[in-house]
C-alpha positions, 0 to 999 in steps of 0.5 A: 464290364467284366468279361465272361470266362470258361467254367472251372475244369473246362478248356478251349481247344484252340486252332493250334491244338485242334490239329493234334486232336484231329490227327489223333481222331483220324488215326483212331477212325482209320484203325477202327475201320481196319478192325471192322468197328462202326461208330455209334453216337449217343445223346449228351444227356440220358435219364439219371436212372441209366447211370444209377443202375448201370454204373451203381449208386455206390460209385464216386461217379454216381454219388459225387460227380454227376451233373444232374437236374430235373427238367420242366417235365419232371424228368431226372436227367444227367450229362453222361459221365461215361459211355458204356451205359449209353451204348448198352442202352442204345444197343437194347433200344434199337435191337442191334443184337437181333439184327446181327449176332455180333456188334462191334461199336466205337465212339469218340465223345465228350463226357462230364464229371464234377471232379477236382480239376488237375493236369490231364483231368477236366470236368468236360473231357473226351474219351474214345473206346469200343464196345463189342457185343455177342461173343463170350469167347476169348478171341474177342477179348484178345482182339479188343486188347490188340486194337487198343495197343495198335492205336497207342503204338500207331500214335507213338505213345512210349513206355506202354505196359499192358496189365492183365487179369481175370476176375472170373465168373459171378460165382467165383467173385462171390466166393472171393468177396467172402475170402477177401472180407475174412482176410481184411477183418483183422486189419479193418481199423487200419483201413482208410474211411473209403476202404471201410465203406467199401468193405461190406458193399464192394470189397473188391474195390479196396484192391484199387487202393492207392494208399501205401499202407493198404497196398502193403496189407494187400500183398498177403491177401488171397488172389482171385485166381484161387477162386476161379472155376475151371471155365474161368481158368481156361478162358484166361489161359486162352486170352493169354495164348492169343496175345502171345501169338500176336506178340503182345507183351503183358504182365499179369496183375492179380489185384487188377479188378473191376468192382462192379457186379456186371464185370466178368473175367478179363480185365485190363489196363494200359499205362504209359511212363510218359504220364508219371505217377498217374500213368493209366491211359486206358482201362477195359474189361468184359461185362457179360451181365450189363445188357441184362441188368439194363433190361436187355437179353443176356448178351456178353460184352467187352470194351475199353475207354481211353482218355484223349486229354491224357493221351495228348498230354503223354504225347507232348508237343509232337507235330502233326504232319499234313500230307497236302501241299499248302499254298499261300497266295501273295496278291499285290494291287487292286487289279490282281484281286479277282485273279487271286480269289479265283486261283485260291478257289481253284486250288481248294477245289483240287484239295490243296490247302490254300490261304490268301491275304484278305487284309490288303497288306504289303508284300513284306507283311504277307510274306511274313504271314506266309512264313509264319503259317504252315504253308510250303509254297508262296504264289506271288502275283502283282501287277507285273506278274498279271501283265506277263501271265507269269506268277512267281512260285517260292518254295518257303523251305528252300527259298528257291523261286521260279516263274510259272504260267498263271493259267497252269498254276493249279496243274503245276502245284498239283504235280509238286511232291513236297 
């Protein structure tokens, strides 16, 4: 019978890999706590309408990539392809804005899109990110960007670049759309099919093009900053000023936009040279219109999302260091098994990571396993050690070995600093 394999575009995160995921998640959670953000968890699937309204039917996500179905009750449901809309839905449903004027939320979650699988991109993938609701002021913009940079710097990502822009207020963006269309009209026949479709409905998304000849055309395009209101200009200048005060370097990218109607003002992207050509590691921006668009009270918001597979790919095979002492108990003979089992449990209750042989192998095989494992200490107990009450403690890094009383083993190992 043919074995069943995983679905194309998905991956198993195996034990050796999961330690890297755990280390990344721990760093994220610790930094989120430092900045005063609280975790939110939303369901794996939502009503399809949430994404068609919140993300937009014109986007590739909604039109091509969603996993959607109609359940037995006739409801149209979708595995969530992104996280901002579900968090906003939860924010509105539970009246979080009524409970506090400022809500700072973060998530670490799995998402689903039927994209073409490639290195670092899967059909089930994971993101972490934040959504901050309640403030229209540039202080929160700067904080959100600083938080993202803090995470990436702490985990050791190299070659980071922060790209920054402002797409202004809705009024500003309406003027800019008209100016951009006027500029592109003479070049319409030279645009790709995708850009021609975007020309009428969402011309700002043409600025995201990766097509070389379109990039060349856009070099002479009007800039959105030409359409900023005085308030837009002041807001962006203050964001930049706060980043300067924090010592965070950035480059202003006039073509960095978010094409959806609910985005406003600050938009940013963080790239890493460790990823090659597809170098984006994180994207974010302000979306002051989204809560109202999804049925809530007008509430300013800003956030970002970062792909965890891409982060781990950029980090390469960086080893994760455990701060705990790790012990492997080598037990030899029938008589020692009760002692070994009890000792292992005592060590674990003292937060000492402990393994023991459960295959009843020879000493040579157990020591080989101990050396292959992540253990730093081997505790050897055979009939001779059991009778004398002294176990042999071997430092697996140096090879040094010493006898220690079995009754005092937990205290002794607790006292070691490895």
